[in-house]
C-alpha positions as CSV (number, residue, x, y, z in Angstrom):
1,X,21.2,11.2,-20.8
2,X,20.2,9.0,-23.7
3,X,22.2,6.1,-22.2
4,X,20.4,6.6,-18.9
5,X,17.0,6.6,-20.4
6,X,17.8,3.3,-22.3
7,X,19.0,1.8,-19.0
8,X,15.7,2.8,-17.3
9,X,13.7,1.1,-19.9
10,X,15.4,-2.3,-19.3
11,X,15.6,-2.4,-15.5
12,X,13.0,-4.1,-13.3
13,X,10.5,-1.7,-11.8
14,X,11.8,-1.9,-8.2
15,X,15.4,-1.3,-9.2
16,X,14.8,2.0,-11.1
17,X,14.4,4.3,-8.0
18,X,17.7,2.8,-6.6
19,X,19.5,3.5,-9.8
20,X,18.2,7.1,-9.9
21,X,19.5,7.6,-6.3
22,X,22.8,6.0,-7.0
23,X,23.5,8.0,-10.1
24,X,22.2,11.3,-8.5
25,X,25.6,12.6,-7.5
26,X,27.1,11.9,-10.9
27,X,24.2,13.5,-12.8
28,X,24.2,16.6,-10.6
29,X,28.0,16.9,-11.0
30,X,27.5,16.7,-14.8
31,X,24.8,19.4,-14.7
32,X,22.2,17.0,-16.0
33,X,19.8,17.0,-13.1
34,X,18.8,19.7,-10.5
35,X,17.2,18.3,-7.4
36,X,14.7,20.6,-5.7
37,X,13.8,21.1,-2.1
38,X,12.1,18.0,-0.7
39,X,9.4,20.3,0.7
40,X,8.1,20.7,-2.9
41,X,7.3,17.0,-3.2
42,X,3.6,17.8,-2.9
43,X,1.9,14.8,-1.4
44,X,-1.7,15.7,-1.2
45,X,-3.1,16.1,2.4
46,X,-5.4,13.2,3.0
47,X,-4.4,11.2,0.0
48,X,-5.6,7.6,0.3
49,X,-3.2,4.7,0.6
50,X,-2.8,2.1,-2.1
51,X,-6.0,0.4,-3.1
52,X,-8.2,2.8,-1.1
53,X,-10.4,5.1,-3.1
54,X,-11.1,7.2,0.0
55,X,-14.3,9.3,-0.1
56,X,-14.1,11.2,-3.4
57,X,-16.3,14.3,-3.6
58,X,-19.4,14.1,-5.8
59,X,-18.8,17.5,-7.4
60,X,-16.6,16.4,-10.4
61,X,-17.3,13.7,-12.9
62,X,-14.3,12.2,-14.7
63,X,-16.6,11.4,-17.7
64,X,-17.3,15.1,-18.4
65,X,-15.0,17.7,-19.9
66,X,-15.9,20.3,-17.3
67,X,-14.5,20.5,-13.7
68,X,-16.4,21.9,-10.8
69,X,-14.1,21.9,-7.8
70,X,-16.0,21.6,-4.4
71,X,-17.2,25.1,-3.4
72,X,-15.7,26.7,-6.5
73,X,-16.7,27.9,-9.9
74,X,-17.1,25.7,-13.0
75,X,-13.9,25.5,-15.0
76,X,-12.9,23.5,-18.1
77,X,-10.0,21.1,-17.8
78,X,-9.6,21.2,-21.6
79,X,-9.1,25.0,-21.7
80,X,-5.9,26.3,-23.4
81,X,-2.9,27.5,-21.4
82,X,-1.6,31.0,-22.1
83,X,0.6,31.5,-25.1
84,X,4.2,30.6,-24.4
85,X,3.4,28.1,-21.6
86,X,5.7,25.1,-21.7
87,X,3.4,22.1,-22.0
88,X,3.9,18.4,-21.6
89,X,4.9,16.7,-24.9
90,X,5.8,13.1,-23.9
91,X,5.2,10.7,-21.0
92,X,7.3,7.6,-20.4
93,X,6.9,4.9,-17.7
94,X,9.9,2.6,-18.4
95,X,8.9,-0.2,-16.0
96,X,5.5,-0.5,-17.9
97,X,7.0,0.2,-21.4
98,X,4.7,3.2,-21.7
99,X,6.0,5.8,-24.1
100,X,3.5,8.2,-25.6
101,X,3.3,11.7,-27.1
102,X,1.1,14.0,-25.1
103,X,-1.3,16.6,-26.5
104,X,-4.0,18.9,-25.2
105,X,-7.3,17.1,-24.3
106,X,-10.0,17.5,-26.9
107,X,-13.5,18.8,-25.9
108,X,-15.1,15.5,-26.8
109,X,-14.2,11.9,-26.6
110,X,-10.4,11.4,-25.8
111,X,-8.0,10.6,-28.6
112,X,-6.3,7.2,-29.2
113,X,-2.6,6.6,-29.7
114,X,-1.6,9.5,-27.5
115,X,-1.9,10.7,-23.9
116,X,-3.6,14.0,-23.1
117,X,-3.3,16.7,-20.5
118,X,-6.0,18.8,-18.9
119,X,-5.9,22.6,-18.9
120,X,-6.7,24.9,-16.0
121,X,-7.3,24.5,-13.1
122,X,-4.6,21.9,-13.6
123,X,-1.1,23.1,-14.4
124,X,2.1,22.1,-16.3
125,X,5.4,20.9,-14.8
126,X,7.2,23.7,-12.9
127,X,4.0,25.7,-12.2
128,X,3.6,24.4,-8.6
129,X,0.3,22.7,-9.4
130,X,-0.9,19.3,-10.4
131,X,-0.1,18.1,-14.0
132,X,-2.8,15.7,-15.1
133,X,-2.2,13.3,-17.9
134,X,-4.7,10.6,-19.0
135,X,-5.0,8.0,-21.7
136,X,-7.3,5.1,-22.7
137,X,-6.7,1.7,-21.0
138,X,-5.7,0.1,-24.3
139,X,-2.6,-1.7,-25.6
140,X,0.0,0.9,-26.7
141,X,-1.5,3.5,-24.3
142,X,-2.2,3.2,-20.5
143,X,-3.2,-0.5,-20.8
144,X,-0.4,-1.7,-18.5
145,X,-1.7,0.6,-15.7
146,X,-5.1,-1.0,-16.1
147,X,-3.7,-4.5,-16.0
148,X,-2.0,-4.0,-12.7
149,X,-4.9,-2.0,-11.2
150,X,-7.7,-4.3,-12.4
151,X,-5.9,-7.6,-13.0
152,X,-4.8,-9.1,-16.4
153,X,-8.4,-9.9,-17.4
154,X,-10.1,-7.1,-15.5
155,X,-12.5,-7.6,-12.5
156,X,-9.7,-7.4,-9.9
157,X,-8.5,-11.0,-10.1
158,X,-4.7,-10.9,-10.0
159,X,-4.6,-7.2,-9.5
160,X,-1.4,-5.8,-8.1
161,X,-1.7,-2.0,-7.9
162,X,1.0,-1.9,-5.3
163,X,3.6,-2.9,-7.9
164,X,3.3,0.6,-9.4
165,X,4.6,2.3,-6.2
166,X,8.1,3.6,-6.7
167,X,8.0,3.5,-10.5
168,X,9.7,6.4,-12.2
169,X,7.7,8.5,-14.6
170,X,9.5,10.7,-17.2
171,X,7.7,13.8,-18.4
172,X,9.1,15.9,-21.3
173,X,8.0,19.5,-22.0
174,X,8.0,21.7,-25.0
175,X,10.8,23.8,-23.6
176,X,13.1,20.8,-23.8
177,X,13.0,19.8,-20.1
178,X,12.8,16.4,-18.6
179,X,11.0,16.0,-15.3
180,X,11.3,12.8,-13.2
181,X,8.6,11.7,-10.8
182,X,8.1,8.7,-8.5
183,X,4.7,7.1,-8.1
184,X,3.7,7.5,-4.4
185,X,0.0,6.6,-4.4
186,X,-2.4,4.4,-6.4
187,X,-6.0,5.4,-6.1
188,X,-8.7,3.1,-7.5
189,X,-12.4,3.7,-8.4
190,X,-12.0,7.5,-8.3
191,X,-15.0,9.7,-9.2
192,X,-13.5,13.1,-8.5
193,X,-10.9,15.5,-9.7
194,X,-11.0,17.5,-6.4
195,X,-7.6,16.4,-5.2
196,X,-5.5,17.3,-8.3
197,X,-7.5,20.4,-9.1
198,X,-6.9,21.8,-5.6
199,X,-3.2,21.0,-5.4
200,X,-0.9,23.8,-4.3
201,X,2.4,22.2,-4.9
202,X,4.1,20.3,-7.7
203,X,2.5,16.9,-8.5
204,X,1.9,14.5,-11.4
205,X,-1.3,12.6,-11.9
206,X,-1.8,9.8,-14.4
207,X,-5.4,8.5,-15.1
208,X,-6.9,5.6,-17.0
209,X,-10.2,3.8,-17.2
210,X,-11.3,0.7,-15.2
211,X,-13.6,-0.8,-17.8
212,X,-15.5,-0.2,-21.0
213,X,-16.7,3.3,-22.1
214,X,-19.1,4.5,-19.4
215,X,-17.5,2.7,-16.5
216,X,-17.6,5.5,-13.8
217,X,-14.5,4.8,-11.7
218,X,-11.0,5.7,-12.8
219,X,-7.5,4.6,-11.7
220,X,-5.3,7.5,-10.7
221,X,-1.6,7.4,-10.0
222,X,-0.1,10.3,-7.9
223,X,3.6,10.9,-8.4
224,X,5.9,13.3,-6.6
225,X,8.8,15.2,-8.2
226,X,12.4,14.0,-8.1
227,X,14.3,16.2,-10.5
228,X,14.3,18.4,-13.6
229,X,17.0,18.8,-16.2
230,X,17.6,19.5,-19.9
231,X,16.4,17.1,-22.5
232,X,17.5,16.5,-26.1
233,X,15.0,18.4,-28.3
234,X,14.5,15.2,-30.4
235,X,13.4,13.3,-27.3
236,X,11.1,16.1,-26.1
237,X,9.2,16.5,-29.4
238,X,7.8,13.1,-30.6
239,X,5.4,13.3,-33.5
240,X,1.9,12.4,-32.3
241,X,-0.2,10.2,-34.6
242,X,-3.6,11.0,-33.2
243,X,-6.5,8.7,-33.9
244,X,-10.1,9.8,-33.3
245,X,-11.5,6.7,-31.8
246,X,-14.7,8.0,-30.3
């Protein structure tokens, strides 16, 4: 498994899905990966195509720590999960050289040097909901997502959000599992959490900012599940070095 992950880090972004497919039979035979029913892929109904922000609902602000799904009660995305829940501990996007410990989102300004996950109504991998992970658009965090979504210098010049389609995302959890996802949608200028908060099947969402603090729109990547298998505990439990950068 370690050799596979090192290989994924070095391969071009468009080659990775092909490698996963080609190695699938070998990995399953070795008992390393267990592919699920394709019906659990969980593409959101009405999800917008690449570059199209769609018509996000006005009920949820991504700048606030509370979530108010359309027609539903107010809930906090930073609330804790029940004791014993296996939670995300690490996120890796080999093609973008993103590799971050993941911690629970704080109630105030997001941390630096780590990625964070939202609590309910979002879920954790394996719960049949959306897992929502976000990080600042800075070097060493989700800056590479920002550069492709907004262009190398921001403002949209030279932006290539479509290049993120098909990228593999590795998510490790506290029960020593490795989940693989494939990016299927890139949504720009999003103002709502309605889609992930209402998901009824397994999904992964990654979010980063589109400008300085206070810029309203966010970039969201929607990824669909490919497989789940066992992970080396050392890989699944990186030590987070949290910086309070608010």
